N, C-alpha and C positions, 0 to 999 in steps of 0.2 A: 521655863525654871531650869529645867536638867541641862538645856543647852548652854544656859548662863555659866552653869555651875563646870561643865566640861570646857568652855572657853578660858575660864579662870585658871583651871587646872592646867590648860596647853601654856598659857601666859606664864604661869609659876614655873613650869619646866622650863620655859625660856629663859627665865633669870637664873633658874638653877645652874644652867649649863653656860653661865658665862666663865670668862677666864678668871680664875682665882687671883686675890690679890696677893697672897703669901702664902707660897705652895708648902712650906715647911709647917704651918700651922695646920692647914689641911690635910696633911698628912698624918699628923699628931691624932688628929680627929678619925680619920678613917681607920688607924688600928685600933683605935678606942671604941668604935662601932663596930669593928669585924669581932673582936673579943666579945663584945654582947650579944651579937645576933649569931655568931658562930659557936664559940665555945659556950657562951652561956644557955644555948638552946640544946645542947648535944645529950645532955642526960636526958631529957624530955622526948626528943626523937628517937633516942636509942630503945628506951622502953616501950615507946608506941608501937616501934616497927616491928620489936622483937614479939609483942604479942599478938600483932596483926597477921604477921607470917605464919604463926603457930595456929592461930583460929582459922586462917585460910586454909591450911593443910586438912586440918579436921572437916571443914565443911566440904571440901573438894572430895576427901576421902568418903564421907557419909553420903554424897550424892553419886558416887561411882557405884551403883549396886550390880552393874553386869559383870560377870566372869570373863566375858570376851574382851573388855577393856584392860589393857596394863596397869598395874599401880605405878609404872614410871610416868603416867600421863601426869600424876599428881605434882611432881616436881616441875614439870614444863608448865603447867597451868600456874602453879603457884609463882614460877618466875617470871613469865611474861605479864602477869596482872599486876605483881610487885614493882617490876621496871616501868611499866608503861603507864600504870594509873595509880595505884595506890601510895607509892613512895612518895611521888611528886605532889599529887594532888591532897593527901591525909597531912603531909608535912606541912605544905603552903597553909591549910586552912589553920592548923594548929599554930603555926608561927604568927598567922595573921591576927590571932587572938592574943598571942603573949608579947610581941614585938610591936603589931599596929597599933593595940591600945597604950603601950608605953611611949610610942612616939608622939601620937596624937596628942596624950595628955602632957607631955614635956613641952612640945611646941606651943599648946595651947595656953598652958600656964605661964609661958614666956610672954605671949600675946597680951593676955589679960592683964599681966603686971607692968606692962609697957617695956619689957626689956628689949623686946624687938624693934620698937620705936627709938630706942637708945642706940641699937647697933646702926639704925639706918642714919640718925642724926649725926654719927660719929663717921659716915662715909663707907660703911661695911655693907655689902651686899649680902643682906641677911637671909635670902632663900638659899643663897649658893653654901655661906657658911654653916647654916643650920641642917639644910638639907640633903645637899650633895653628898657628904659623908655616908650619909645613912643608905642613900640609893647606890652608892658604889659598893657598900659593905653587904647589901642586899643581894645584888647580881653577882656578887662573888663567893658569898659564905653559903647562900641558899642551895644553889648546884651541889657545893661540897656536902652539904648535910643530906642532900636528896642521895648522893652516892654512898654515904656512910647508911643510909636509910635502906636501899636496896640491899645491900650486903647482910644487914642485920635482919632485914626481912626474909630473906632466903633461908639465913642461918635459924631464925626463929622458926620457920617451917620445918626444917631439918629436925630441930630439939623436939617440938611438938608431935611431929610425925613418929618420931623414935620412941619417946616418952609413953604416947599413948599406942602404939603398936598400931597405927593406921597404915603406915608403909615403913618397909625395913630402910636403914640407912642407905644399904647399896642401891636398892630402886630409887630411892629420892635423888641420891647423887646422880644416876644415869639420867633421870629425867630432866635434871636441870641441865646437864652437858649436852643432851640430844637436840639437835636441830636449833642450836643457839642463833640468833640473828642479832648482830653488834648493832644494826641500826637503831635497835629499840633503845639503846642506851644513849643514842644522839637525841632522838625525839623526846626523851624523858629529860635531858639536859637542856634542850630548847625551852621546854616548859617550866624548868627550874630557874632558869634565866627570866622569862617573863612574868613568872609569879613573885620572884625575887622583886621586881622592879614594883610591881602592883603593891606588895606588902608594904614597901618603905615609902612610896610616893604618895598613894591615896590617903594614909593616915597624916602624913606630913602635910598635905592640903588641908585637910579637915581642921587639924590644929592651927594652922596659919591664920586661916581666916575667922577663926572662931571670935565671936564678940559677947561680951557680957561678965560672967565671973564663974566660980567654981562650979555650978550648976551647968552652965553652957559647955564648959570643958569636958565634964563627964558625958553630957550628950554626945558632943563631937567624937569622944571617944567610940561610945557605944556605935556610932553611925560610921565611924570609920572601919570598924570590925566587920558591919553587915555589908558595907559596900565592897569592902575588899573581898570578903568571902564570895559574893555574886560574882564580881569581876573575875577571880580566879576560876569558877566554874565555867563562866561563859569563856574565856581565854583558853581553857583547856578544851572546850569542844572546838575552837577555832582552829588551835595548833595542830590536834589530832586529826580535823577534817584537811587542813592543808599537808601535812608530813606523812600521813598514812594512805 
């Protein structure tokens, strides 16, 4: 059964990436989706990232009990863990809940009310028109949100450390600037690109093939979020294994 679903998912993606009928209509829809995915999620990502950065600093400081380990290590550990793991993965899981359920509900509602059938009767490539703008917005805006998340997470660590007295501002800044490897940013952005694709394509598939009524649409939304989260964590491991 899972192989059947995977096959249908691949065939749906094949339909999605066909040549658009009217580029102007697609561009308008892409801009609308970018606003929803990117700008609409900015506040949520900002709050989560800042608090996670602050909490990470406090926890690292709590675990550093030895006087032989310099306090600057707090900034280094917070920087690397935020860039490589926390910002891409936590942001993606939060966005899977927010954006994934909305995409699945929207397309699922169109399916059960026969709006997708009407589009196909008019000769419009329904998967391309409904799903392609969402995927493009996902693979462009999620990496941008992750970049903002990295910055705010490190800033949150600075604020948390300064306010609590766990680490002085000078030690924290020295920590985040010492032995920085820019390749970690590349790894994080590759993860964000993959996660952006999963967050938009998996819920779109669940919504597109839903059958029944309102109950089935809600079940498809729940299933979309669960499968997206599992896929994100699996791909996180695979990308980390390949690139590090």
